[in-house]
C-alpha positions as CSV (number, residue, x, y, z in Angstrom):
1,M,-61.9,-47.2,-38.4
2,M,-61.7,-44.8,-41.3
3,L,-63.8,-41.7,-41.9
4,V,-64.2,-40.3,-45.4
5,G,-66.5,-37.8,-47.0
6,S,-70.0,-39.0,-48.1
7,T,-69.2,-38.0,-51.7
8,L,-66.4,-40.6,-52.0
9,Q,-67.7,-43.4,-54.2
10,S,-65.2,-46.1,-53.4
11,N,-65.4,-49.8,-52.6
12,T,-61.8,-50.0,-51.6
13,I,-62.3,-49.0,-48.0
14,P,-63.3,-52.4,-46.6
15,G,-60.3,-54.0,-48.4
16,L,-57.9,-51.3,-47.0
17,L,-59.2,-51.8,-43.5
18,Q,-59.0,-55.6,-43.9
19,Q,-55.4,-55.4,-45.1
20,V,-54.4,-53.1,-42.2
21,G,-56.1,-55.5,-39.7
22,L,-54.4,-58.6,-41.2
23,E,-51.0,-56.9,-41.2
24,T,-51.5,-55.8,-37.6
25,I,-52.4,-59.3,-36.6
26,E,-49.5,-60.8,-38.5
27,S,-47.0,-58.4,-36.9
28,N,-48.4,-59.2,-33.4
29,S,-48.1,-55.5,-32.6
30,A,-50.8,-53.0,-32.1
31,L,-51.0,-49.9,-34.2
32,L,-49.9,-46.8,-32.2
33,R,-50.9,-43.2,-32.5
34,G,-48.5,-41.6,-35.0
35,D,-47.8,-44.8,-37.0
36,V,-47.6,-44.4,-40.8
37,I,-48.6,-47.2,-43.1
38,G,-47.1,-46.7,-46.5
39,P,-46.8,-44.9,-48.9
40,R,-48.0,-47.7,-51.1
41,G,-49.5,-46.1,-54.1
42,K,-52.8,-44.2,-54.7
43,L,-55.6,-45.4,-52.3
44,F,-58.5,-43.7,-54.2
45,A,-59.1,-42.7,-57.8
46,G,-58.3,-39.1,-58.4
47,S,-56.8,-38.6,-55.0
48,N,-53.2,-38.0,-54.0
49,M,-53.6,-40.1,-50.8
50,D,-51.2,-43.0,-50.8
51,A,-50.5,-43.8,-47.1
52,L,-52.4,-44.1,-43.8
53,Y,-51.8,-42.3,-40.5
54,V,-52.9,-43.7,-37.2
55,A,-54.6,-41.1,-35.0
56,A,-57.0,-40.8,-32.1
57,P,-60.6,-40.5,-33.3
58,V,-60.8,-36.7,-32.5
59,Y,-63.8,-36.0,-34.8
60,L,-65.9,-38.2,-32.5
61,P,-67.0,-37.9,-28.9
62,D,-64.3,-38.7,-26.3
63,E,-66.3,-41.7,-25.1
64,F,-65.8,-43.4,-28.5
65,A,-62.0,-43.6,-28.1
66,I,-61.9,-46.4,-25.5
67,C,-64.4,-49.3,-25.1
68,E,-64.2,-50.9,-21.7
69,T,-64.8,-54.7,-21.8
70,E,-64.4,-57.5,-19.3
71,A,-61.2,-58.4,-21.1
72,G,-59.9,-54.9,-20.7
73,P,-60.0,-51.6,-22.6
74,T,-60.1,-51.6,-26.4
75,V,-58.6,-48.4,-27.9
76,T,-60.2,-47.2,-31.2
77,C,-57.7,-45.9,-33.8
78,W,-58.6,-43.7,-36.7
79,V,-56.8,-44.6,-39.9
80,V,-56.5,-41.4,-41.8
81,P,-55.6,-41.4,-45.5
82,I,-52.6,-39.1,-46.0
83,S,-50.5,-38.1,-49.0
84,H,-46.9,-38.9,-49.8
85,D,-45.8,-35.4,-48.5
86,E,-47.8,-35.9,-45.3
87,A,-46.3,-39.3,-44.7
88,H,-42.8,-38.0,-45.2
89,F,-43.5,-35.1,-42.9
90,V,-44.5,-37.5,-40.1
91,I,-41.4,-39.6,-40.7
92,Q,-39.0,-36.7,-40.8
93,E,-40.6,-34.3,-38.3
94,G,-42.4,-36.7,-36.0
95,W,-46.1,-37.4,-35.3
96,S,-46.4,-34.7,-32.6
97,R,-45.2,-32.0,-35.0
98,F,-47.5,-33.4,-37.7
99,E,-50.5,-33.2,-35.4
100,D,-49.5,-29.6,-34.3
101,R,-49.4,-28.7,-38.0
102,L,-52.9,-30.3,-38.4
103,V,-54.2,-28.1,-35.6
104,E,-52.6,-25.0,-37.3
105,L,-54.0,-25.7,-40.8
106,N,-57.2,-27.4,-39.7
107,P,-57.6,-29.5,-43.0
108,D,-60.7,-31.6,-43.6
109,L,-59.2,-35.0,-42.8
110,V,-62.2,-36.8,-44.2
111,D,-61.7,-35.2,-47.6
112,V,-59.4,-37.6,-49.5
113,M,-59.1,-34.9,-52.3
114,R,-57.5,-32.3,-50.0
115,P,-54.3,-30.7,-51.0
116,S,-51.1,-31.6,-49.0
117,S,-48.5,-29.2,-50.4
118,L,-48.4,-27.4,-47.0
119,F,-47.0,-30.5,-45.4
120,S,-43.7,-30.8,-47.2
121,S,-40.9,-30.7,-44.7
């Protein structure tokens, strides 16, 4: 899933999610917390977001994170648009350090127009 601000007028989100889903199926490997997809170029007009970060859906109630089914649990991942600097921070410093930095800075992760200059490593 992806969460974005209500002011974003973009029809690219369904295609982005479909591409991520198809690539995940083709790789025969689940997305894991801390994975970075990209950078691959600008995701939204006027935004510096060009990659995706796989996170736990922390903006939603805890019950949303795992769906129990007869076939077993399904874990929901939040695909967060991130910038080039943020993607490289994760790659160089690790996802745990990145998430610590998110807690420190408390950016609005649904705002695809947010600045990312504080994330350069």
